[in-house]
C-alpha positions in Angstrom: 124.8 90.1 99.7 128.4 91.4 99.4 129.1 94.3 101.7 132.8 95.1 100.8 135.5 94.7 98.2 135.2 95.0 94.4 131.9 93.2 94.3 130.1 95.4 96.8 126.3 95.4 96.4 126.1 92.2 94.4 123.6 89.5 95.5 123.7 85.8 94.8 123.7 82.3 96.2 126.8 80.8 98.0 128.2 78.0 95.9 131.3 77.0 97.9 133.5 78.2 100.8 137.2 77.6 100.5 139.3 77.4 103.7 142.9 78.5 103.4 144.9 77.6 106.5 146.6 80.7 107.9 144.8 83.0 105.5 141.3 84.3 104.7 138.4 82.2 103.7 137.1 82.7 100.2 133.4 82.4 99.3 132.3 81.7 95.7 128.9 83.2 94.9 126.6 82.8 91.8 124.2 85.6 90.9 120.8 85.3 89.2 122.4 85.6 85.7 124.7 82.6 86.4 127.9 84.7 86.8 130.3 83.4 89.4 132.5 85.7 91.5 134.6 85.3 94.7 135.1 87.4 97.8 136.3 87.1 101.3 134.1 85.6 103.9 134.1 88.8 105.9 132.6 90.7 103.0 129.5 88.4 102.8 126.2 89.2 104.7 123.5 86.5 104.6 120.1 88.0 103.7 117.9 85.0 103.1 117.8 81.2 102.6 118.3 79.6 99.2 117.2 82.0 96.5 114.5 83.8 98.5 115.7 87.0 100.3 114.1 87.9 103.6 114.4 91.6 102.9 113.4 93.7 99.9 116.0 94.4 97.2 116.4 97.3 94.8 115.0 96.9 91.3 118.3 95.6 89.9 118.3 92.9 92.6 122.1 93.0 93.1 122.9 92.1 89.5 126.0 93.8 88.1 125.7 95.0 84.6 128.5 95.1 82.0 129.8 98.4 80.8 127.9 98.0 77.5 124.6 97.1 79.3 124.9 100.2 81.5 125.5 102.4 78.5 122.5 101.0 76.7 120.3 101.5 79.7 121.3 105.1 80.2 121.3 106.2 76.6 118.5 104.1 75.2 120.7 103.2 72.2 121.6 99.6 71.2 125.3 98.9 70.4 125.9 96.5 67.6 129.4 95.0 66.9 
């Protein structure tokens, strides 16, 4: 679970950890939808092992929706392009 930065509240599985000498460590995380994102190591809080959390998660389960998905969920309308 990410506890700080732009990706706050997102949940996923750690893919890699990059060590940068003299700088911060970067952690790459993959969420349940397969989207990858990166954040600092200090912003990551481990809540389970593998894909099973040891705590209960909200109904979105830490998945970040796109702007269009959020609009469709709130309004009940489907956007067609």
